[in-house]
Each structure stands twice: as C-alpha cells, then as structure tokens.
N, C-alpha and C positions, 0 to 999 in steps of 0.2 A: 504493499500499499503506499502510496504517496503522501505527502502532506495533506493535500485537499481531500483524499479519500479518508484519512484519519480524521479530518475536522467534520467531514459529512457524517461519518460513523457515531462521532461524539455527539453531534447535534441531533441525531435521530434517537440515540440512546437517552439524551436528555429531556426529549419531548415525550418519550415513552414514559419515563420516570415522573414527568410532571403531569401529564394527562391520562396516563394509565392505557391500558388496552381497551380496544372496543368490547362493549357488553353485549352486543347482539350476535348471536349464533350465525355461523354461515348457513345458507339455504342448501337444499339437497341439490346436487349437481355442481356446486361450487368447487373451484380448485383451491386447496389450501396446502401449506407446508408447515413443518414445525419440527420440534424436537422432543423426544418422550425418553426418560432415563439415558440421556446422552446419545441416543440414536437418532438421526435425521430421517425424515419421510416426507413424501409429497403425495397427493392424489386428490380423487374427487369424493365429496361428502355423499354418502350413500344413505345416512339416516342421521337425524340430529335431534336430540333430546337433552333437556337441561342437565349439564354435568357430564355428558358423554357423546361424543361423535363416532360413527363408524365411516372410516376412510377406506376406499378401495385403492390400494399400491400395487399396481402391477400384476393383478390377478389374486392378491391377498387381501383380506380386510384386517383392519386393525381398529381396535377401540381406543380412542383418545380422549384426554381431557381438553375442553375449549382453552384452558390456560396454556397449554401446549403449542397453540398456533403461534407461528411467527409471521405468517403471510396469508 
C-alpha cells in the first residue's frame, strides 16, 4: 500500500467506528462478503433472518452472523 491507500483505509475505518455498521439485513439475492472466525468468504444471500444469514459460496452454504459482513 502506498501513502494514499493507507490514508483511505484509515478514513474508512474511522467512519465505520464513528457511524457503525448498517443495521439493515441484506436482501435475498444480494452479494455479500465478510470474515467469520478468521476465514474470508463471499457469495449470495439465500435466506436472511435476524441474527443469521445463509450465504451460498460456490456450491456450499454457510450460516453467518450479520456482524461478520464487511461488504
């Protein structure tokens, strides 16, 4: 990373700390990505309920917490 990328990453982290994460769950069919227990994942939401999402990741489904979503 160069200095500009570091500055951008710090600004995004500061905004997230100040404003928090979105409180709305993603809709079924939305593309999401995140980290759970140190493992990165990405895929499409197959079902969404409070506290848990089912995400299809290349043929496998995983259950993730909404707090694990980073994108």
